[in-house]
C-alpha positions as CSV (number, residue, x, y, z in Angstrom):
1,X,0.0,0.0,0.0
2,X,1.5,3.3,-1.1
3,X,0.9,6.6,0.7
4,X,-0.4,9.6,-1.2
5,X,1.8,12.3,-2.4
6,X,2.8,15.1,0.1
7,X,0.9,18.3,-0.2
8,X,2.9,21.3,-1.4
9,X,2.6,22.9,2.1
10,X,4.4,19.9,3.6
11,X,7.2,20.2,1.1
12,X,7.8,23.9,2.0
13,X,7.5,23.2,5.7
14,X,10.1,20.4,5.4
15,X,12.5,22.8,3.6
16,X,12.1,25.4,6.4
17,X,12.6,22.8,9.1
18,X,15.7,21.4,7.3
19,X,17.1,24.9,7.1
20,X,16.4,25.7,10.7
21,X,17.9,22.3,11.8
22,X,21.1,23.1,9.8
23,X,21.4,26.5,11.4
24,X,20.9,25.0,14.9
25,X,23.5,22.3,14.2
26,X,26.0,24.9,13.0
27,X,25.4,27.0,16.2
28,X,25.9,23.9,18.4
29,X,29.1,23.0,16.5
30,X,30.4,26.6,16.9
31,X,29.8,26.6,20.7
32,X,31.3,23.1,21.0
33,X,34.4,24.2,19.0
34,X,34.8,27.3,21.1
35,X,34.6,25.2,24.2
36,X,37.2,22.7,23.0
37,X,39.6,25.6,22.1
38,X,39.1,27.2,25.5
39,X,39.7,24.0,27.4
40,X,42.7,22.9,25.3
41,X,44.6,26.2,25.7
42,X,45.8,24.9,29.1
43,X,45.0,28.0,31.0
44,X,43.7,27.4,34.5
45,X,39.9,27.7,34.3
46,X,39.1,29.3,37.7
47,X,36.2,31.5,38.3
48,X,34.8,33.5,41.2
49,X,32.8,31.2,43.4
50,X,32.6,33.1,46.7
51,X,35.4,31.1,48.3
52,X,39.0,32.2,48.9
53,X,41.4,30.4,46.7
54,X,45.1,30.9,47.2
55,X,45.8,30.0,43.5
56,X,44.1,33.1,42.3
57,X,45.6,35.5,44.8
58,X,48.2,38.1,43.6
59,X,51.4,37.8,45.5
60,X,52.4,40.9,47.6
61,X,55.6,41.5,45.5
62,X,53.5,42.0,42.3
63,X,51.0,44.5,43.8
């Protein structure tokens, strides 16, 4: 048993959905790539978390 042909509206909707899916996939790939570059640089990734951390303190001689 064969299904009927898709209506022209479904064809246009599929094209828009495919385009939006490609744009979203490109955005996810961009964010993932930037994350990989940031992590692979080797810089210490420390952030302010309301706790004293000696590793982030500037030594007295450099002030």
